[in-house]
N, C-alpha and C positions, 0 to 999 in steps of 0.2 A: 700348479696353482697360480704362479705368477702370471702366466699367460691368460688365465681365466679372468683376471681383473682388467686385462687389456681388451677383452672381447666386449665390444659395444652392445651387442644383443644381450649378453649376460647381465651387464650393468643396467640396461633398461628393464629387464625382467626383475632384477633385484630391487630396483627403485620402485617399480610398480607394486611389488609385494609389500614393501615398506610403506608406501603411500596408502595401500588398502588397509593395512593394519592400523596405521595412525588415523586414517579417516574413520574407521569403525569406532575407535576409542573416542574420537571427538563427537561423532554423531550420537553415540549412546550415553554421553556424559550428561549428568543432571543439570549442570550449568548451561549447556547448550540448549536443552529443553526450556529452561527458565528464560533464557534470552529470546528464544523463538516465540514463546508465548507472550512475553512482554512486548516484543516488536509487533506482533499481530494485534494485541490489545490497543497499542498506540495507534496503529493504522486504522482500526475500526473506530476509535474515538475521533480521529481526524476526519474520517469519512462522515460520521454522524454530525460533527460540528459544521462541516462544509455544507451538508444538505440543509441543516437548520439555518445557516446564514443565507443560503440561496432562497429558502422559503420566506425568510424575513424580508429580503429584497423584493421578492415578487409581491408580498402583501403590501409593502410600502408603495411600490409602483402602482398597484391597483388603487390604493387610497388616494394617491396624488392624481391619478387619472379621474377618479370619481369626483374629487374636489374641483378639478379643472372643468369638468362637464357641468357641475352645479353652478360654478361661477360664470360659465359662458351661457347659462340659461338653457342648456340642452336637456330635454326630458330624459332623465337617467334611465327610466324603464324602457323607453323607446330605443335609446342608444345601446342598451345591453342586448337587445334582440338582434 
């Protein structure tokens, strides 16, 4: 038995089995699911906010461009074509 714990392959196999058991417990835990769902929701909100900010910037840039064309006396209908 003493020689068994000195065998590196046996220790790797034992460590792998222990990691698999521990990993399964962690993955199936309720708290892990709650954390994953919470993280996903935050990521989705961040994406939505970024898209909204980008759209606002595009709208503001279009307004500035339109105002500049009007101020320069460029026919806006002609310039848009």
